[in-house]
C-alpha positions as CSV (number, residue, x, y, z in Angstrom):
1,X,-31.8,22.2,8.6
2,X,-34.8,22.7,6.3
3,X,-36.5,19.5,5.2
4,X,-35.7,20.3,1.5
5,X,-32.0,20.4,2.4
6,X,-32.3,17.1,4.3
7,X,-34.1,15.4,1.4
8,X,-31.5,16.8,-1.1
9,X,-28.8,15.3,1.0
10,X,-30.4,11.9,0.8
11,X,-30.8,12.2,-2.9
12,X,-27.1,13.2,-3.3
13,X,-26.2,10.1,-1.2
14,X,-28.4,8.0,-3.5
15,X,-26.6,9.4,-6.6
16,X,-23.3,8.7,-5.0
17,X,-24.4,5.1,-4.2
18,X,-25.6,4.6,-7.8
19,X,-22.3,5.8,-9.3
20,X,-20.1,3.8,-6.8
21,X,-22.4,0.8,-7.0
22,X,-22.4,0.9,-3.2
23,X,-24.7,-1.7,-1.7
24,X,-23.9,-0.4,1.8
25,X,-24.5,3.2,0.8
26,X,-27.8,2.5,-0.9
27,X,-29.0,0.2,1.9
28,X,-28.4,2.9,4.5
29,X,-30.8,5.3,2.9
30,X,-33.5,2.9,1.4
31,X,-36.3,1.8,3.7
32,X,-37.0,-1.9,4.0
33,X,-40.5,-1.5,2.6
34,X,-39.2,0.4,-0.5
35,X,-41.0,0.1,-3.8
36,X,-39.7,1.6,-7.1
37,X,-41.1,1.7,-10.6
38,X,-38.5,2.6,-13.3
39,X,-39.0,4.3,-16.6
40,X,-39.8,1.0,-18.3
41,X,-42.5,0.2,-15.8
42,X,-40.5,-2.5,-13.9
43,X,-41.4,-2.6,-10.2
44,X,-38.9,-3.7,-7.6
45,X,-38.3,-3.8,-3.9
46,X,-35.2,-2.8,-2.0
47,X,-33.1,-5.9,-2.6
48,X,-34.1,-6.1,-6.3
49,X,-33.3,-2.4,-6.8
50,X,-29.9,-2.5,-5.1
51,X,-29.0,-5.8,-6.9
52,X,-30.0,-4.4,-10.3
53,X,-27.7,-1.4,-9.8
54,X,-24.8,-2.9,-7.9
55,X,-24.5,-6.3,-9.7
56,X,-24.9,-5.0,-13.3
57,X,-21.8,-5.9,-15.3
58,X,-22.9,-4.5,-18.7
59,X,-23.7,-0.9,-17.5
60,X,-23.2,1.5,-14.7
61,X,-24.2,5.0,-13.7
62,X,-21.6,7.7,-14.7
63,X,-23.5,10.4,-12.9
64,X,-26.9,11.7,-11.8
65,X,-27.7,15.4,-11.5
66,X,-30.9,16.9,-10.2
67,X,-32.8,19.9,-11.5
68,X,-35.8,21.7,-10.1
69,X,-36.1,19.8,-6.8
70,X,-39.4,20.5,-5.0
71,X,-40.0,19.0,-1.6
72,X,-43.4,18.9,0.1
73,X,-43.1,18.3,3.9
74,X,-45.9,16.3,5.6
75,X,-44.2,16.0,8.9
76,X,-43.4,12.3,9.1
77,X,-43.1,11.9,5.4
78,X,-42.1,14.1,2.4
79,X,-42.7,13.9,-1.3
80,X,-40.0,15.2,-3.8
81,X,-40.3,15.8,-7.5
82,X,-37.5,16.7,-9.8
83,X,-35.9,16.3,-13.2
84,X,-33.1,13.8,-13.1
85,X,-30.3,13.9,-15.6
86,X,-28.6,10.4,-15.7
87,X,-25.5,9.3,-17.5
88,X,-25.0,5.6,-18.2
89,X,-21.8,3.9,-19.1
90,X,-21.9,0.8,-21.2
91,X,-19.9,-1.1,-23.8
92,X,-21.1,1.2,-26.6
93,X,-20.0,4.3,-24.8
94,X,-22.0,6.8,-22.7
95,X,-25.7,7.5,-22.9
96,X,-27.5,10.5,-21.3
97,X,-31.2,10.4,-20.4
98,X,-33.5,12.8,-18.7
99,X,-36.4,11.7,-16.5
100,X,-39.2,13.2,-14.3
101,X,-38.9,11.6,-10.9
102,X,-41.1,11.4,-7.8
103,X,-39.7,10.1,-4.6
104,X,-41.3,9.6,-1.2
105,X,-39.4,9.7,2.1
106,X,-40.4,8.8,5.6
107,X,-38.8,10.2,8.8
108,X,-37.7,7.8,11.5
109,X,-36.2,9.5,14.6
110,X,-34.0,12.2,12.9
111,X,-33.3,10.4,9.6
112,X,-35.0,10.4,6.3
113,X,-35.4,7.1,4.3
114,X,-36.3,6.7,0.7
115,X,-39.5,4.6,0.7
116,X,-40.9,4.9,-2.9
117,X,-40.0,6.3,-6.3
118,X,-41.2,6.4,-9.8
119,X,-39.3,7.6,-12.8
120,X,-40.8,8.5,-16.2
121,X,-39.9,10.2,-19.4
122,X,-40.9,13.9,-19.0
123,X,-43.5,15.4,-21.2
124,X,-41.8,17.4,-24.0
125,X,-44.5,19.7,-25.3
126,X,-48.3,19.7,-25.7
127,X,-50.1,16.5,-26.3
128,X,-52.7,16.3,-29.0
């Protein structure tokens, strides 16, 4: 299987874990040394990230779709960039948001683990 397909499978498992609030599912694909910076600039490690997603009572993921996935394979690690379309469910209804995302993966034996990520608002036109 091509590395891009393997990384896409991990990202789909991540999206599934987010929607299902699955601590087990997310733990299985996230590396112990994981670091993540969200679109608000909040940095978290593996346990903080999983807790924030899975223990939230006032919101949840309704879905996550990827667009324009590009994967660069460096052998023992890979870097993926993509546009992420998130759907959030909260007491006020549903909110949709689009982000530019960068994810780093490392390969251990025959498995890929998500080791780092950053999400930001994508640029929407020329800057002055």
